[in-house]
N, C-alpha and C positions, 0 to 999 in steps of 0.2 A: 504493500500500500504506500509506503514511503516513497519508493521509486516511482510509482505511478503518479503520486501527487507532485513530486518534484519535477516530473516531466511536464506538468501543467502549470509550473510556476509563472509562466508568461500570462496566465489568465488573471493573476492578481497576487501581489506580494504582501498584502496586508495581514492576513492571518491564515492559519491552517488548523484543521480539526480532524480528529479520529474518533469514531464510535466503534469500539472493538468489543467482541463478545467472547469471554472466556467460558470455561466449563463450570457451570454453577455447582456450588457445594451446598447441600441441603441444610437449611437453617441459617446460612450466611448471607449477608448483604454486603455489596461493595458500594461505598459512598465516596464520590470525589467532589471536592468543593474548593472554591477560591475565597480568600479573605481580603482580597484587594485586586485592583487591576495591575497588570504587569508594569505599566508605565508609572504607577504610583510608588513602586519600590525604588530604593536607592536614593530617595530624596531626603536623606538625613535619618538619624536614629529615632526621630519622633515617629515616623510612619512604621518603622520596623517594630517598635514597641507596641504601637496600636494593633498591628497585625498579630503579634504574639498574644496580646490580651484577647483579641477576637477568637483566636483558635482555642485558647484556654477556656473561654466561656462556652464555645461550641461543645467541647468535650465535657464540661460540667453539665450542660443540658442533656447530652446523650446519657450520661450516667443517671441523671435525675429521672429520665423517662425509662430507665431500666435497660438501656442498651449496654452491651458488654463489648468494649473495644478489644478485638483479638489481634489487630495489626494496625499500626499507625506509621505512615511513611510520608514525611514532609518532603515531597519530591521537588518543590520549588519554594522559595521564601513565602510566596503567596498562595500555594496550592498544596493540598493534603489529600492523601488517599487512605481510607479506612476500610478495614474488614470488620463487620459488626455481627453480633448475634442479637436478635431483638424479637420478642414475642408479642409486642404491643402493636399499636396502630402506627404504621409507618408514615401515613399522611400527617398525623398529629406530630410525630417526631420531626419530620421534614419542616413543617411550618414553624415549629418551636425553634429549630436551628436557624432558620432564615430570618427570625426576628432579631438576630444579632446584627447590628448595623454593619453594612459593608460586606456581608457574607452572602454567597450564592451557591446553592447546590447545583453542580453541573450534571450529575447523574446519581441515581440511587436505585440499584436493582440487584438481581441475582446474578446476571451474566454481563450486563452492559457496563462498560467503562467509557466515559466520554472525556476526552482530552482535547483541549483547544487553547491556543494562545497566539500571540502576535509572532510573525515571522514565517519563513518558508517551512516545507515539510521536514527537511533534514534537521533544521534547527529545533523544531518542536519535538521531533522524535528523539533527538539526542538529549535535549533538556529533560524530557520526561522518561528517559530510559526505556523506550518502547521496543528496542531491538530484541529483547528477550521475551516479549509477550507471546504467549501461546494461546490460541483460541480457535474458533470455528469459522467466523466470518466477521465482516466489518464494512463500514462505509466511511468515506473521507471527503474533504472539501478544501480547496484553496480559493481564496477570495480577494476580490477587489471591491471595496465598499463603493456603492453608487447612491444608495438612498438612506443609509444609516451609518452610525459612527464606526470608527476603527478602534474597537476594544474587544475584550473577550466576550462580553455580553452579546455582541452582534455577530460573532463568528459562528459558523456552522461546524458540525451538525447541531441539531436541536433535539432536546429531550423534553417531553411534555410532563411537567410536574403535576401530580406525584405518581404518574403511571409508570409501571415497571417495564423496563427493557424495550422501549420504543424510541427509535431515533430516525431523523429525517435529514437529507440534504436536498437542495433545490437549485435549479438553474432557471431563471426567468423572472417574471413580474406578475403579481396577483393584483388585479385592478379593483376587485371588490373586497380588498383586505380589511378595510376599516369596518364595513358592514358586517362581515363575518366575524371579525374580532369582537365587536360589541355583542354579537349573539353568543359567542363562546363565553365572554365575560358575564353575561346575564345568567349563564348556566353554571357559574361558579369557577370558571377556569382563570388562571392567572398568567400574565405575560411578563417576561423579564426584559424584552427589547421592543423596538419598533421595526424590526426586520420582518418583512412579510413571510419569509420562510418559516418562522416560528409557528405561524398559523397552521401550517401543514402538519406539524408534529402534534399540536393541540387537537386539531380536527381529527387526525387519525386515531389518537389515543382515546378521544371521546367516543368515536364510533366503535372501537374495539371493546371499550369498557361497557358499551351498551349492546353487546351481543353480535355485532357484525363480524364477518370474517375479514381478513385483510383484503382479499380480492373484491369483496362487496364494497368496502370503504374506498378502494382505489377507483372502482367504476363509478361510484356515486360522486366522487370528487370531480370527475370530468364534466358532469352536469351542473354542479353547484359552485365550482370555482371558476371565476372569469380571469382571462389573461392568457399569456403565453408561458408555458411551464413544462418542465420535465423534472420529476422528483423521484428519489429512491427512498424506500422505507425499509428499515431493518427491525425485526423483533428477535426474541431469543431463539427462534427456530425457523424464521422465514425471511426472505428478501423479496421485495416487490417494487415495480416501477409503474408510473403512470405519466401520460403526457396529454396536453390538450389536443383537440382534433386537428389543428393546423400543423402540429409537430414541428414547430419552428426551432425549438431548442434540441440540439442533437443528442443522441445516445448511441454509442457504439458498443456492440456486444460480442464477446468471445465466449463460446460454450463448448466444453469437452466433457468427457465422462467424469473427470475429477476436479474440474475448475470452472467457475463462472466468473468472468471479469467484465465489468461495465465501466465506461468512462465517457466524458463529453467529447473526447478526441481520441483518435486511434493511436496517437503517439504515446499515450499513457499505457495502453495495453502492450505496445511493442517495447516498452521499458522493461517488462518482465518476461515477454515472449518475443525475443529478437529474431527468431527464425521465421520463415515464411508461413503466414497463417491467413485464414479467411475470417474476416470480421463482417458483421452485418449491422446496418443501421435500420432497426426494425420499424420503419415508418408505417407498416401495415398493422402494427399492434399498438393499441393505446394502453393496454394493461398487461402485465405479466407478473407471476408470482413463482418463486422457487422455494423449495424446502432447503433450509440451511443444514 
């Protein structure tokens, strides 16, 4: 994934994100959070102390809600990875943690780990020590900001709080974003950014939580979402894609017996498969779902 994303660096140098899925351990949750924006760090001892205090308060709140911290890894000064056991209400725990000023949960699930930060794919992968990660599948994104800020909050992929193990990346523009966002907010969902791509994660998680299959949600999105878009969704055991009927945003697919690779440009696939291959731009398909 790092090689594929690095091959797409020309699409945008602002930020890179990975949503990767490890093998779940029964009873364990993996929680990744940030306690500041990357650009806030290094501006003197004052901010470093504030971040330390935020992380200490997060851990106090975890223990107060009955969570047991089995592993704590402060992978960056502003970013921490936890492995927790918790028998209580995970939504309540997540909300209680995010009441700590300046703190945002990036992902909280059994298999999903969401890593995103400023910089290109190689830099982010190195800083977060992703080379040794072993898992089943994942999606990633490299970005140039066009309609929202250059910060971690606006970087892809997106996870829909507090839903377990759903992540989304998106290429395009949603023109009825604000109408759909207000509808999702009326239904109790929260948004952490003003990026239209986050809507797709919230929309998908809402549909799955209300009994839809992933394929049903993807097909429904073509009718309910306006704009030009291609997006990928990952869950703990599925990958899916959908695009608007005009198919203006590209998606190149390579599929073999033991590998599925998708990207917005063929150069990304050739970064990991340099030999001669056949790729397909599946314009005749608006929706596809694979078992991970």
